[in-house]
C-alpha positions in Angstrom: 0.0 0.0 -0.3 1.5 3.2 -0.6 2.0 6.1 1.8 -0.2 8.1 -0.2 -3.5 5.9 -0.8 -3.0 5.5 3.5 -3.5 8.8 4.1 -6.2 9.5 1.8 -7.8 6.5 3.4 -6.9 7.6 7.0 -8.4 11.3 6.6 -11.3 9.4 4.9 -11.4 7.2 8.1 -10.8 10.4 10.1 -13.4 12.6 8.4 -15.9 10.0 8.6 -16.0 9.2 12.2 -16.1 13.0 12.8 -18.7 13.4 10.3 -20.5 10.6 12.5 -19.9 12.0 15.9 -20.6 15.7 14.8 -24.3 14.3 13.9 -24.7 12.2 17.0 -24.6 15.2 18.6 -26.6 17.0 16.8 -29.4 14.3 17.4 -28.7 13.8 20.7 -29.1 17.7 20.9 -32.3 17.3 19.2 -33.4 14.5 21.2 -32.8 16.3 24.6 -35.0 19.4 23.1 -38.0 17.6 22.5 -37.7 16.3 25.0 -37.6 19.6 27.0 -40.7 20.4 24.4 -43.1 17.1 25.9 -42.6 18.4 29.2 -43.6 21.9 28.3 -47.1 20.2 26.5 -47.6 18.2 29.5 -47.5 21.0 32.2 -49.6 23.3 30.3 -52.2 20.5 29.5 -52.3 19.6 33.3 -53.0 23.8 33.9 -55.4 23.3 31.0 -57.4 20.3 32.7 -57.3 22.9 36.0 -59.2 25.3 33.7 -61.6 23.0 32.9 -62.4 21.4 35.2 -62.7 25.1 37.4 -65.0 26.6 34.8 -67.1 23.2 35.3 -67.2 24.0 38.9 -68.2 27.6 38.3 -70.7 27.0 35.3 -73.1 24.4 37.8 -72.8 26.6 40.3 -74.6 28.8 38.3 -76.9 26.2 37.0 -77.9 26.2 40.4 -81.7 27.3 41.3 -81.4 29.5 43.7 -78.1 31.2 42.0 -80.4 31.3 39.1 -83.1 32.7 40.8 -80.8 35.5 43.2 -80.4 36.2 39.0 -83.7 36.8 38.2 -84.6 39.0 40.9 -80.8 40.9 40.4 -82.3 41.9 37.0 -85.7 42.3 37.6 -88.1 39.6 37.0 -90.9 38.1 39.3 -91.9 34.4 40.1 -94.4 33.5 37.6 -97.6 32.7 39.7 -98.6 29.2 39.7 -101.7 29.4 37.2 -101.9 25.7 35.3 -101.2 26.0 32.0 -103.3 24.1 29.0 -102.0 22.6 25.8 -104.8 23.7 22.7 -104.1 21.0 20.1 -102.2 17.9 22.5 -102.5 14.4 22.1 -105.8 13.4 20.6 -105.8 9.9 21.0 -105.1 8.6 24.2 -102.3 7.2 25.4 -101.7 3.3 24.6 -102.1 1.1 27.8 -100.2 -1.7 26.7 -96.9 -1.9 25.2 -98.8 -3.7 21.7 -97.8 -2.1 18.4 -100.9 -0.4 16.8 
């Protein structure tokens, strides 16, 4: 093997090893960055789940009858009279007494 051929192959091997090491470092750095991004997204998801739960609790409180009544009174609404309501044009046939189809 001649000296120039040896130096060419040796230089190629050193260059290839250096390039592989640089690629390894780049991939490793990207992998760590993705890990941080995933952790940040998980934290944000937990925070958003907490906000959703808080909004659901607030919605439940606002839908409660006592809160609705207080809101209505604050807006000047009064309780309707307890008058029975008659529906005109309701069902013509009486309801079925058995489960048989007609």
